[in-house]
C-alpha positions as CSV (number, residue, x, y, z in Angstrom):
1,M,0.0,0.0,0.0
2,A,1.5,3.3,-1.1
3,Y,1.9,6.0,1.5
4,A,3.3,9.5,1.9
5,E,6.2,10.9,4.0
6,K,6.4,14.5,5.1
7,R,9.6,16.4,4.1
8,V,10.6,19.7,5.7
9,S,13.4,21.5,3.9
10,T,16.4,22.6,5.9
11,A,18.0,24.5,3.1
12,K,19.0,28.1,3.9
13,G,16.2,30.5,2.9
14,S,13.6,27.8,2.4
15,K,11.8,28.8,5.7
16,G,11.0,25.1,6.4
17,K,9.1,24.5,3.2
18,V,7.0,21.3,3.5
19,T,6.7,18.8,0.6
20,W,5.6,15.2,0.5
21,R,7.4,12.1,-0.8
22,A,5.4,9.2,-2.3
23,R,6.5,5.7,-1.3
24,Y,5.3,2.6,-3.2
25,L,6.2,-1.1,-3.4
26,K,8.2,-1.9,-6.6
27,P,8.0,-5.2,-8.5
28,D,11.2,-6.5,-6.9
29,G,9.8,-6.0,-3.4
30,T,11.8,-2.8,-2.5
31,W,10.3,0.6,-1.8
32,G,10.5,3.2,-4.5
33,S,10.1,6.9,-3.8
34,E,9.2,10.1,-5.7
35,P,9.7,13.5,-3.9
36,G,8.3,16.9,-4.5
37,F,4.5,16.6,-4.1
38,P,2.7,19.7,-2.6
39,T,0.2,17.7,-0.5
40,K,0.0,14.3,1.2
41,R,-3.0,13.4,-0.9
42,T,-1.3,14.0,-4.3
43,A,1.7,11.9,-3.1
44,E,-0.5,9.0,-2.0
45,D,-2.5,9.2,-5.3
46,W,0.7,9.1,-7.3
47,G,2.0,6.1,-5.3
48,D,-1.3,4.3,-5.7
49,A,-1.2,4.8,-9.4
50,Q,2.3,3.3,-9.6
51,E,1.2,0.2,-7.7
52,A,-1.8,-0.2,-9.9
53,A,0.4,0.0,-13.0
54,I,2.7,-2.6,-11.5
55,R,-0.2,-5.0,-10.9
56,E,-1.5,-4.5,-14.5
57,G,2.0,-5.0,-16.0
58,R,2.3,-1.5,-17.5
59,W,4.6,0.1,-15.0
60,I,7.6,2.1,-16.2
61,D,10.3,2.9,-13.7
62,P,10.4,6.8,-13.5
63,A,14.2,6.7,-12.9
64,L,14.7,4.9,-16.3
65,S,12.3,7.3,-18.1
66,R,14.4,10.2,-16.8
67,G,17.6,8.7,-18.2
68,P,19.3,10.6,-20.9
69,F,18.6,9.7,-24.5
70,G,22.3,9.4,-25.4
71,E,22.9,6.8,-22.7
72,W,20.0,4.7,-23.9
73,A,21.0,5.2,-27.6
74,R,24.5,3.7,-26.9
75,K,23.0,0.7,-25.1
76,Y,20.5,0.2,-27.9
77,M,23.2,0.3,-30.6
78,A,25.5,-2.1,-28.6
79,D,22.6,-4.6,-28.2
80,R,21.6,-4.5,-31.9
81,Q,23.6,-6.0,-34.7
82,P,22.2,-4.8,-38.0
83,R,24.2,-5.2,-41.3
84,G,27.5,-3.4,-41.1
85,R,26.6,-0.6,-43.5
86,T,23.3,0.0,-41.8
87,R,25.0,0.1,-38.4
88,N,27.6,2.6,-39.6
89,T,25.0,4.8,-41.2
90,M,23.1,4.9,-37.9
91,W,26.2,5.9,-36.0
92,E,27.1,8.6,-38.5
93,K,23.7,10.2,-38.1
94,L,23.9,9.8,-34.3
95,E,27.3,11.4,-34.0
96,T,26.8,14.1,-36.6
97,H,23.3,15.3,-36.0
98,I,21.3,13.5,-33.3
99,L,23.5,13.3,-30.2
100,P,24.7,17.0,-30.3
101,R,21.1,18.0,-29.7
102,W,19.6,15.1,-27.8
103,E,22.5,13.6,-25.8
104,Y,21.4,14.7,-22.4
105,V,17.6,15.1,-22.9
106,P,15.6,12.7,-20.7
107,L,13.8,10.1,-22.6
108,Q,10.5,11.3,-21.2
109,G,11.3,14.9,-22.2
110,I,11.3,14.2,-26.0
111,T,8.2,15.3,-27.8
112,W,7.2,15.1,-31.5
113,Y,6.9,18.9,-31.6
114,D,10.5,19.5,-30.5
115,A,11.9,16.7,-32.6
116,E,10.1,17.9,-35.8
117,S,11.1,21.5,-35.2
118,W,14.7,20.4,-34.7
119,A,14.7,18.3,-37.9
120,N,13.3,21.1,-40.0
121,G,16.1,23.4,-38.8
122,L,18.9,21.0,-39.7
123,S,21.4,22.3,-42.3
124,C,21.8,18.9,-43.9
125,D,19.7,17.7,-46.9
126,D,16.1,16.9,-46.4
127,S,16.4,13.1,-46.7
128,T,19.1,13.1,-44.0
129,A,16.9,15.1,-41.6
130,T,14.0,12.6,-42.2
131,K,16.4,9.7,-41.6
132,C,17.5,11.2,-38.3
133,L,13.9,11.2,-37.1
134,T,13.5,7.6,-38.2
135,I,16.6,6.5,-36.3
136,M,15.4,8.4,-33.2
137,S,12.0,6.7,-33.5
138,Q,13.7,3.2,-33.8
139,I,15.7,3.9,-30.6
140,L,12.7,5.2,-28.7
141,T,10.6,2.2,-29.8
142,G,13.4,0.1,-28.3
143,A,13.0,2.1,-25.1
144,V,9.3,1.3,-25.0
145,D,10.1,-2.4,-25.5
146,A,12.7,-2.3,-22.7
147,K,10.1,-0.6,-20.4
148,R,11.9,2.7,-20.2
149,L,9.1,4.6,-21.8
150,L,5.3,4.1,-21.9
151,V,4.9,5.3,-25.5
152,N,7.2,6.4,-28.3
153,P,6.3,10.1,-29.1
154,L,7.7,9.8,-32.6
155,A,5.9,6.6,-33.7
156,N,3.8,6.8,-36.8
157,R,4.2,10.6,-37.1
158,R,4.7,12.2,-40.5
159,R,7.0,15.1,-40.7
160,S,5.5,18.4,-41.9
161,R,8.2,20.4,-43.7
162,P,8.3,24.1,-44.1
163,A,7.5,25.5,-47.6
164,S,11.1,26.5,-48.1
165,V,12.3,22.9,-47.4
166,K,9.6,21.4,-49.8
167,A,10.8,23.8,-52.5
168,S,14.4,22.8,-52.1
169,V,13.4,19.1,-52.2
170,R,11.5,19.6,-55.5
171,A,14.5,21.5,-56.9
172,K,16.9,18.7,-56.0
173,A,14.5,16.1,-57.6
174,D,14.5,18.1,-60.8
175,T,18.3,18.0,-61.0
176,D,18.6,14.3,-60.0
177,L,20.6,12.9,-62.9
178,W,19.8,10.1,-65.2
179,I,22.0,9.5,-68.2
180,P,20.3,9.4,-71.7
181,P,21.5,6.5,-73.8
182,K,23.6,8.6,-76.2
183,E,25.6,10.1,-73.3
184,L,25.7,6.7,-71.6
185,L,27.4,5.1,-74.6
186,L,29.8,8.1,-75.0
187,C,30.8,7.8,-71.4
188,A,31.3,4.0,-71.7
189,R,33.5,4.4,-74.8
190,R,35.6,7.0,-73.2
191,A,36.1,4.9,-70.1
192,G,37.3,1.9,-72.1
193,P,36.2,-1.7,-72.1
194,L,36.9,-2.7,-68.5
195,D,35.1,0.2,-66.8
196,G,32.8,1.0,-69.8
197,T,31.2,-2.4,-69.6
198,H,30.5,-1.7,-66.0
199,I,28.8,1.6,-66.9
200,L,26.7,-0.1,-69.7
201,T,25.7,-3.0,-67.5
202,T,24.4,-0.6,-64.8
203,G,22.6,1.5,-67.5
204,F,20.9,-1.4,-69.2
205,A,20.6,-4.1,-66.5
206,G,20.3,-2.0,-63.4
207,P,22.5,-3.5,-60.7
208,R,23.2,-1.2,-57.7
209,W,26.7,-0.1,-57.1
210,G,27.6,-2.8,-54.5
211,E,25.7,-5.5,-56.5
212,G,27.7,-4.7,-59.6
213,L,31.0,-5.0,-57.8
214,A,30.1,-8.4,-56.5
215,L,29.5,-9.9,-59.9
216,R,31.8,-12.8,-61.0
217,P,32.4,-14.5,-64.3
218,E,30.1,-17.3,-63.1
219,S,27.3,-14.8,-62.5
220,L,26.4,-15.1,-66.2
221,G,23.7,-17.7,-66.7
222,I,20.6,-18.7,-68.7
223,R,16.9,-18.3,-67.8
224,Q,14.8,-21.2,-69.2
225,E,11.0,-20.9,-69.0
226,G,9.4,-23.5,-71.3
227,D,10.4,-22.5,-74.9
228,F,11.8,-19.1,-73.8
229,S,15.4,-18.6,-72.8
230,C,17.6,-15.6,-72.4
231,P,21.0,-14.8,-70.8
232,T,21.0,-13.6,-67.3
233,L,23.2,-12.0,-64.7
234,A,22.8,-13.5,-61.2
235,I,22.7,-10.8,-58.5
236,V,23.2,-12.7,-55.2
237,D,25.3,-10.5,-52.9
238,E,27.0,-7.1,-52.8
239,V,30.2,-5.4,-51.9
240,A,29.7,-3.2,-48.8
241,E,32.0,-0.3,-47.8
242,Y,31.8,1.2,-44.3
243,T,33.6,2.1,-41.1
244,V,33.7,-0.8,-38.6
245,R,32.3,0.1,-35.2
246,N,32.9,-1.4,-31.7
247,P,29.7,-1.9,-29.6
248,D,30.2,1.5,-28.0
249,G,30.4,3.2,-31.4
250,T,34.1,3.8,-31.5
251,K,35.7,3.4,-34.9
252,A,37.7,0.2,-35.5
253,G,38.9,0.4,-39.1
254,Q,37.4,0.2,-42.6
255,F,35.5,-2.7,-44.3
256,L,35.4,-3.4,-48.0
257,G,34.0,-6.8,-48.9
258,I,31.1,-9.1,-49.6
259,E,27.9,-9.0,-47.6
260,P,24.4,-10.5,-48.1
261,L,21.9,-8.5,-50.0
262,K,19.7,-6.3,-47.8
263,T,16.3,-7.5,-49.1
264,A,14.8,-10.6,-50.7
265,E,13.8,-8.6,-53.7
266,S,17.4,-7.6,-54.4
267,K,18.4,-11.2,-55.1
268,R,17.4,-11.7,-58.7
269,D,18.5,-12.7,-62.2
270,A,18.7,-9.7,-64.4
271,D,17.7,-10.5,-68.0
272,L,20.3,-9.3,-70.5
273,P,19.6,-8.0,-74.0
274,P,21.8,-9.6,-76.7
275,F,24.3,-6.7,-77.1
276,L,25.0,-6.6,-73.3
277,H,25.4,-10.3,-73.1
278,E,28.0,-10.2,-75.8
279,L,29.9,-7.4,-74.0
280,L,29.8,-9.3,-70.8
281,V,31.1,-12.5,-72.4
282,D,34.1,-10.4,-73.7
283,Q,34.4,-9.0,-70.2
284,V,34.7,-12.5,-68.7
285,E,37.5,-13.3,-71.1
286,R,39.2,-10.0,-70.2
287,V,39.2,-10.5,-66.5
288,E,39.9,-14.2,-66.6
289,A,43.0,-13.5,-68.8
290,A,44.2,-11.1,-66.1
291,G,43.5,-13.6,-63.4
292,F,40.8,-11.4,-61.7
293,Q,38.0,-12.8,-59.6
294,W,35.4,-10.0,-60.3
295,L,33.8,-8.8,-63.5
296,F,34.2,-5.1,-62.5
297,C,37.3,-4.3,-60.5
298,T,40.3,-2.1,-60.2
299,R,43.4,-2.5,-62.4
300,T,44.8,-4.8,-59.7
301,G,41.7,-6.9,-59.4
302,G,40.4,-5.5,-56.2
303,H,37.1,-3.9,-55.3
304,W,36.6,-0.3,-56.2
305,R,35.8,2.2,-53.5
306,R,32.9,4.3,-54.6
307,A,34.8,7.6,-54.1
308,N,37.8,6.3,-56.1
309,F,35.7,5.2,-59.0
310,G,34.0,8.5,-59.1
311,R,37.2,10.5,-58.9
312,Q,39.3,8.3,-61.3
313,V,36.6,7.2,-63.8
314,M,33.3,9.0,-63.7
315,R,34.4,12.6,-63.2
316,P,36.9,12.8,-66.0
317,V,34.7,10.6,-68.3
318,A,31.5,12.6,-67.7
319,D,32.8,16.1,-66.8
320,G,35.8,16.2,-69.1
321,R,39.4,17.0,-68.4
322,T,42.2,19.4,-69.4
323,A,45.1,18.5,-71.6
324,L,48.5,17.8,-70.0
325,P,51.9,17.9,-71.7
326,A,54.3,15.0,-71.7
327,T,56.5,14.8,-68.6
328,K,59.2,12.5,-67.5
329,G,57.5,9.1,-67.0
330,H,54.1,10.3,-68.3
331,A,52.8,10.4,-71.8
332,P,50.9,13.6,-72.9
333,R,47.2,13.6,-72.1
334,A,44.5,14.8,-74.5
335,A,41.7,17.1,-73.4
336,W,38.2,15.7,-73.0
337,E,35.1,17.8,-73.6
338,P,32.3,17.3,-71.1
339,I,29.7,14.7,-71.9
340,K,27.3,14.7,-69.0
341,P,28.6,16.8,-66.1
342,G,27.7,15.3,-62.7
343,A,26.8,11.9,-64.1
344,T,27.2,9.0,-61.6
345,M,26.7,5.3,-61.4
346,R,23.5,5.9,-59.5
347,G,22.4,8.0,-62.4
348,A,23.2,5.0,-64.7
349,R,20.9,2.9,-62.6
350,H,18.2,5.5,-62.9
351,T,18.7,5.2,-66.7
352,H,17.8,1.5,-66.6
353,D,14.5,2.0,-64.8
354,S,13.7,5.1,-66.9
355,L,14.2,3.0,-70.0
356,Q,12.0,0.3,-68.6
357,E,9.2,2.9,-68.3
358,Q,10.0,4.3,-71.7
359,I,9.6,1.0,-73.5
360,G,6.5,0.0,-71.5
361,V,7.9,-2.8,-69.3
362,K,5.0,-4.3,-67.3
363,P,5.2,-3.5,-63.6
364,A,5.4,-7.1,-62.6
365,L,8.7,-7.4,-64.5
366,A,10.0,-3.9,-64.0
367,Y,9.9,-4.2,-60.2
368,E,11.6,-7.6,-60.4
369,Q,14.4,-6.5,-62.7
370,A,15.1,-3.3,-60.6
371,G,15.3,-5.4,-57.4
372,H,12.4,-3.5,-55.9
373,K,9.5,-4.7,-53.8
374,R,6.2,-4.1,-55.5
375,P,3.6,-2.7,-53.2
376,G,-0.1,-3.8,-53.1
377,I,-2.1,-6.9,-53.8
378,K,-1.0,-7.0,-57.5
379,S,2.4,-8.2,-56.3
380,V,0.7,-11.4,-55.2
381,Y,-1.4,-12.0,-58.3
382,Q,0.7,-10.7,-61.2
383,H,3.9,-12.4,-62.4
384,P,6.4,-11.8,-65.2
385,T,5.7,-14.0,-68.3
386,P,8.1,-15.0,-71.1
387,A,6.3,-12.6,-73.5
388,M,6.9,-9.7,-71.0
389,R,10.6,-10.7,-70.7
390,Q,11.0,-10.9,-74.5
391,A,9.3,-7.5,-75.0
392,R,11.7,-5.9,-72.4
393,L,14.7,-7.4,-74.1
394,D,13.6,-6.3,-77.5
395,G,13.0,-2.8,-76.3
396,L,16.4,-2.4,-74.6
397,Q,18.1,-3.9,-77.7
398,E,16.3,-1.4,-79.9
399,V,17.3,1.5,-77.7
400,F,20.9,0.4,-78.0
401,E,20.9,-0.1,-81.7
402,R,19.1,3.2,-82.4
403,T,21.6,5.0,-80.3
404,M,24.5,3.3,-82.1
405,W,23.0,4.3,-85.4
406,A,22.6,7.9,-84.2
407,L,26.2,8.0,-83.2
408,G,27.4,6.5,-86.5
409,W,29.1,3.6,-84.6
410,S,29.5,0.1,-85.8
411,R,31.0,-1.1,-82.5
412,I,31.0,0.2,-79.0
413,W,34.7,0.4,-78.4
414,D,36.9,2.9,-80.2
415,E,39.1,1.0,-82.7
416,S,41.8,3.7,-82.7
């Protein structure tokens, strides 16, 4: 039975101020207390409410609810073991954006109003601000599950962004690059067969960056469905790149290697149009002759780091470069005019899905080939058919051949 204790302040200047402390029986049989009530009745009522919540199994220890967000966030991250890249992304957002603001805020002191206002005021891009709220919500849901909070104040809330933020998001979307087929082929030729085949595979088959790096010569295969057959590229894992973290979040080196795909939909066989299959057969011969394990790799056979590929391949290929004279140990370098400034391998993947829409690929097949999960009941009832697959391959082949004709090329690689 909860009860109240009278407390008389002895602090200098308090003039013997009287308050009441609630005492209640905790689940472990010890007595809990909560000070600061103005009357005996309010203290007893509060204590009775705690004991009622304990009997009903919904009690949350007030001391845990008052614990700082940062302390719980670190415990949550230490107890969870998501994929390496996912874990690293969460730590990056925590250290850069979340903890500087919420480190010492009590769990029970976090409100949706404050969190949304904070996110809208961040100087980072809009998607990062939204991701920060998502991570905070995950951590607070963990606090609810661990009985440190009664409810997650961020759960199922949709962020309302200021008009200025919405305008900037629309402007960014308008400039989000895809690479039209003509520019895609020009970039591929300039990059040369080893890296150019990588660019074309991304643009016409759609593997993500990490998925493309994990492709091996044995990834080439055949799809056989009744009388229909076509060459395929098996996407079964990916190359991940991230900072390794200890359980407490401290950095412990860099990782660059094979990891499982993140979703079931990502594991797929990408159907290859004839021209791309021929290029990949040549690529297999090229890398096997060099003794390399991967279809798309550095000049020493290792995995590309995303930043290195961008700096060494995509930037000069797409943005152009200045001429350099011959120097000791280095041949002269010709200037390159820009082809598609700012183009990236992500943009090449956008090209693949944009072409699928252009040539009318049915959603059942378009989602599958992009490695996306199709929403809605139609994902249960509709499935790719051989006729759909053939129409997609014919459409992509026609785009390639039409582009080659427009460029006046008879072969993709420069013979000079």
